[in-house]
N, C-alpha and C positions, 0 to 999 in steps of 0.2 A: 552619577546621578543619584540623588537622594530623594526619597519619596516621603512626603509628610502630609498628614491630614490637615492640621492647623498649626503651622509653624509659629513659634513665639516671636521669632525675629525673621524678617524677610530674607530668604536666601535665594539669590538669582539662579543658582544651580539646582534648586529643589523643585520637584514637581508636585504641585498641590492636587490631591485626589479627593473627589467628593464621594460621599457614601451613596450607595444605591440600595433601595429596598429589594429584598429577595436574593441578594448576593453576599456571600461571606467575604471577609477581609482578604483571605488567601486567594479566592477566585478573582476578586477585583484587582489585586496586585498582579496576578498572573496575566490578566487581560491587558493591563497597562504595560507590563514589561515586554509582552509579545506584540503589542500594537505596531502596525506598520508606520503610523505617524510618529510614535515615540522613537522607534529604531532608526528611521530615516532622519529624524531631527538630530539624533546623536551623531550620525555619520556626517551630516551637514555641518554641525557645530565643530566636529573634530577637524574638518578641512578648512573652515573659515575662521577659527579661533585666532590663529596667528596673524590674520589680516584685519579682522573686524573686532577682535576682542570678545569678551564674554557677553552673552545675551541672556535675557530672562528665559529660562528653559520652559516654564509653564506657558508663557506667551508664545514662544517659538513653536511648541506643540500645537497650540490653538491655531496659529497661522498655517502650519502644515496641514491640519485637518480642513481648514477653510479652502485651501488651494485644491486639495484632492477632491473634496466634495463638489467643488465648482466644476471640475473636469468631468467627474462622474455624471453630473447633471446635464452635460452636453455643451457647456460653455468652454470652448477651446481657445479662447483669447489669451489665456495664460501660457498655453503651449506655443502658440504662434509668436507671442512676445519673446519667449525663451529662445526659440529657434532663430528668430530674427537677430537677437542680440549675439547668439553664438556665431552666426555668419560673420558679423563684424569682428568678433574676437578671433576666429579662425583665420580670417584674412589678415589681421594684424600679426598673428603668429607666423603666417607664411611670409609676409613682408620682412619681418625681423630676421628670420632665419636665412632668407635669400640674400638679404643685405650683408649678414654676417659672413656668408660663404664667400663673398667677394673680397673680404679682408683677410681670409685665411692664407697663411704662408705655405702650409703643406697640403698636398693633394687629398690625403685621407680626411683631414679636418674639413676641407671644402666639400668632399663627397658626403660626409656625415650631415653637415648642415643642409645641403641641397636635398638629401633624401628625406630629412625631417620636414623641410619646407614643402616638398611635394606631397608628403602625407597630409600635412595640414591643408594644402590646397584641395586634395581629393576629398577629405572630410568636409571641407567647406562646400564643395560642389554637391556632395551627397545631402548635406543639410538643406541646401537651397532646393533640391529636388523634392525633399519631404515637405518643406514649407509650401512649395508650389502645388503639390498634390493635395494638401490640406485646404488651400484656398480655392483650388479648382479640381474637385474630385473627378477622376475619369468616369466616363459613362460606360456601363457594362450592358451589352445587348445579349439577352438570353433567349434561345429558341424554346418555344413551348411545345411539349410533347404530349399529345392526347393518347392515352393508353386506355383501351376499352377492355374490361374484364369479361371474358366469355364471348359468345357470338354477338355480333352487332350488324344490323342491316341498315344501310344508308341508301336513301332514295333521293337523289338530287335532281331527278327528271333530266338526266343527261342522256346523251346518245349511247347506243349499245357499244360495248367494248369490242375490240378487234376480234376476240375469240367468238363472240356472239355473232358478229357479222359473217365470219368464215363458216360457221355451222349453218347459218341460215342460207347462205349462198349455195352450199353443197346440197341442201335439201331441195332448193329450187331447181338445180340442174337435174337431179334425179327425177323430179316431178315432171319436167319437160319431156322426158323420154316417152312416157305413156300418155302425155298430155292430160294428166290427171294428178290430183294431189296424192301424196303418199298416205297410206293408212298403216300405221305401225301396230294397230290393234288386231289386224287379221292374222290368220294362222297359215302356215306354209302347207302347200299340197304335197302329198306323198308321191314320190316318183318311183315307178317300178324299175328295178335294175335286173337284167338277165343274170341269174346266179349260176347258169350252166357254164362251166369252164371247159375248154377243149383240152384233150389229153396232151400232156407235155411229153414231147419226144426226148428220149435220152440221147445226149450228144456225147459221142466218144471223143474225149479230148486227147486220146493217145495218138 
């Protein structure tokens, strides 16, 4: 890949770079060479060159940027189109390898072709699942957790809790003994106890 500002003669493999204010030439060249669009365009061109021939590199980088920016903006139609086309291609690979396995003379050749065919079939199924998830995203149900910091008093005008009912019932039972309500504010009367103790007789345990 050659980088040229203003090429005298058009070179389809040259990348035309425009000057930007506030950036040095070295900084601009570094950004270009490390750009994801440029690097992935180089990779794509290397794999497709034998099939499609040379393409204008500057235009190829521009197309790559347009595709990525479209996806980043939320338009996934390009990805859906790619996955749908790959499903067809993977199915063709599976069919070709499976048919080739039927013409093999030796068992190891048949096994190799069938194994590769099943790998293509598995990848095809996985691609279909991804495409289906993109078209119909799964619904996620999340439970909301209400966390209160510190003490929180909630009054929903509900009936007393079981513990409150138990305490109230116990107080009512005690009140019915004297046929009068309990008064927990009163003081207890002092009860005199006979402090005189009888002499303890010594018991001979022998």
